[in-house]
Structures are given as structure tokens and as C-alpha cells.
NUPA-704194 format. One record per residue (C-alpha): x, y, z. Coordinates in steps of 0.05 Angstrom, whole numbers, plus 5000, padded with zeros to 4 digits. Last residue first. Layout:
REM NUPA-704194
XYZ ...
REM end
This chain:
REM NUPA-704194
879762157963 878061577905 876061187962 872361687993 867961747930 866361117909 864361007981 859861527980 857461377914 855360637939 851260987994 848261527942 845260787902 842860507957 839361127976 836961147900 834860407895 830760467962 827460897923 827260557862 823460027901 817760457930 816860697868 815759987829 810559857893 806860487881 806260287804 805159627819 798059917859 795960057784 796459327758 801558987717 801158427680 802357727720 809057417739 813057057690 818757557675 821258067622 819057937553 821558167492 821259017475 818058897407 817159557372 811459727331 811760367281 806360897287 809461397318 812160947364 807760317382 810059877443 809659077428 811758657501 815558797556 814258757630 810758227667 809758177753 812857967806 815258577835 822658377846 823557977782 819358597732 825259117774 830558637756 828858587681 826559307660 833859437695 836559007646 832659167593 834359917605 841259697593 842759417524 835959677499 831559217446 830358757501 831158047491 837858007527 834558317592 830157597605 834757067620 839857307674 835557907695 829657437708 834656997750 836757587792 830057767797 827457097818 833757037866 832557677907 825457507923 819557977919 815758287973 816258997956 822559128011 823958248000 826258587921 831059017940 837158527925 834958517865 834059237858 840759377884 844358927823 839259267766 841859957782 848759697787 848159427720 844460027684 850460407727 855360007687 853559987619 849360777632 855761247597 857060717543 849560687523 848961437532 854561437471 851560977426 845261417425 848662117422 853761807367 848161487319 842762127329 844662397261 843761747231 837661497238 835262147271 831062447218 828161797192 826461557271 830461137323 831261567388 837361847403 836062567388 832362907442 833362407493 839862127475 841662847474 838662877554 842762267576 850162597551 847963267580 846762987641 852462597646 857863197627 854663537683 855463047731 862062747716 865163437699 862463677771 866363027807 869462457762 867861747804 862761967847 859162537802 858561967749 855961447796 851261997828 848962117758 848161437739 844061247801 839161767794 835662007729 838261367683 837060877735 831761027768 829561167702 828860597669 825160167724 819860787741 818960897657 817960127665 812560077719 809560707695 809360357619 806659677654 801260077687 798660457621 797959757591 794259477652 788560037646 788459987563 792060307529 789260687460 792261357462 799261147497 803361207434 810261117465 814961667494 814461497565 813762007623 808762587611 805462077562 803461627623 799462227654 795662367590 794361567596 792361587667 787462237654 783461727592 783561117636 780461537694 778260857745 780861287800 785760827821 788360897750 788961647761 792361497823 796761057800 798961547738 799362137789 804461687827 808961597762 809162327762 811262517835 816361907834 820262107773 819762817802 822962577869 828162187832 830962777772 837762867791 841663287748 840563937781 839963747854 847363457844 849364087806 847064467866 851064007921 857263977883 857464767883 856364837949 861864307965 866464607921 864465387956 866264978015 872664667998 875365337973 881965247950 878964757891 874565267875 877965567805 879864767781 873364557805 869765027760 873364967697 873064217699 865464337707 865364737647 869564387608 864763757619 858764247604 862064537537 864963757517 857263487519 854363987464 860264057423 862363247420 854163107406 854463557355 861163357320 858062627327 852162847279 854863157234 859562697225 853862057228 850262437163 842962727157 845163327167 842863827226 848864287246 845864917252 838564657271 841864247316 846364827358 839565117371 836664467400 843364357438 841665037478 834064967480 835964327518 841264617559 836565137590 832264487606 837164237641 839364907679 831264937711 828665587695 822765537729 818364847778 825564687802 826663937797 823763537862 824663947935 825663427987 829062827947 832063247902 834263707961 837763128009 841462737935 844463507934 846563528004 849062807996 
REM end
């Protein structure tokens, strides 16, 4: 709870972020292990995830006689691995640029949140990109780390963030990472399977918070989530589309290649104001996920 509160109040540290340090270390290891081969990629994943998990195990066992120290470490780790506040800040900046009718600035800003080519997007497509990023990252950057921390403590917190960071680094499909990144991408799919569905359920339950219908959100998930190429992002984005009454999905361009993300929802095309509604829903989902995580942790205890 303390770690979640720190994230809500402060967001990510502006400098010396531990996750950024992990990314640099993983990049160094990639340079030494890379080969266009799944076995090399699996070795890279095992080492990159295994070290943070082992560090979490050692820290917990070393401090188990000192509950206060364990609490401080858990709060610090939770703050480190969460990204809810920073996500909201970035998304609100996109909405502000759209509100000021500064489309070039909005395109540049949303490029900080998504991997697609944003240079030719119109205002509605920029808004869609912002809403989709808020939806997906409400699960990846908030719900999933909270649940993994509840289930597995420090090793769960550090291990999950390592898995998710590797997926962002090497898990996308490209000529370089088609084989090498396979293990990281599949491990991220497994790690996020339950959190994504918890996120979707919480978003559907909170639909009235943003003027939507829980029944409509649930219906969109059941009908449309499978059209998305990601087994997890599709579930969460469909829930947000139904809750917000907008249509998400469509065609995105990644490094010159067009990817069909399916059609999620029956509503109108997103607008700049929908990003603010999406962030309100994401905050509600994060707060509810904290309650779920605390209950899970108390049940384990």
C-alpha cells in the first residue's frame, strides 16, 4: 500500500531509475548472447529474469526477522516497478496537445507511449493510440505487478518487472528478434494472462465511473478480444472500449509493416477527451487492484 501511494504521489524517479538500470544490463547481456536462435534467446531470458528473482529471494530471507525492514524494501520495490502515475502524466500530455489542436506535438507525445508509427496519424488515431496505451499499461504497469507482489513478494515484484521489460526490449516481432525474442514474449504472455483478465473485469465493473455500461464492456470483451493478435492486450483494450463507448483496434504500422489489431467495440471513434476518461478508469482499476492484492496477500498470510 505504501509503494502504491508513492507511485500515485511521485511517479517514476526522474533519474537513476532501477528499471532503466536493469534495461542497460539486459542490453549488455544481449550483445554477448545474441544469435538468431530460440535457445540463445531462452538463455538470455532465464539469466535476465533469474538474477532479479534470486535477488528478491535473498533479500526476503535475509530480512525475514525484521518486519519493518521487509516492509520498507517491499514498499520501495513496489514503487519502483509500478508505472501508473507516469502513464497518466504522459497520456494527459497527449490530451492537452489535442485540446490545443497541436497535432504534430500530440503525435510526438503519443510516440512516447506506443511503438507504432505516429508521424501520419490524424487526431482520432492519436486519441486511439493514447486510449489503447492507457488500457494496456493499466494492466502491465499497475495490476500485474501488484498481483505478482501479492502472490510472490519481492521475487514476484522484481521478476515480473524483468519479464515485462524484456518483452518491451526483444519481444516484438522483427527480423532481429523473431527467434531470439520468442522466449521473452511467451513468458510475458504467461505472466500477464491472469492480470489482464483481472484488469478487464475491474474495468468492466467500473464502466459506470466513466458513463459506460458494465454489461456492454463485458459483451465487447467476449465478442471482440480474440480479434486482437495479443492474448492479453486484446482483453484489456476491449474492456476499455466497451466501458468508454468507443471503437479501438484497427490497423497500425510498425517499422513499415501494417498490423491488423481487429475491431474492438461498436462506439464512435475516440477523441482527445476520451484519453482523460481512460485515465480516470485506469486509476479506478489500479485502486481496485490494490484492494485485490491486499486481500490476496492477507489470505496467503
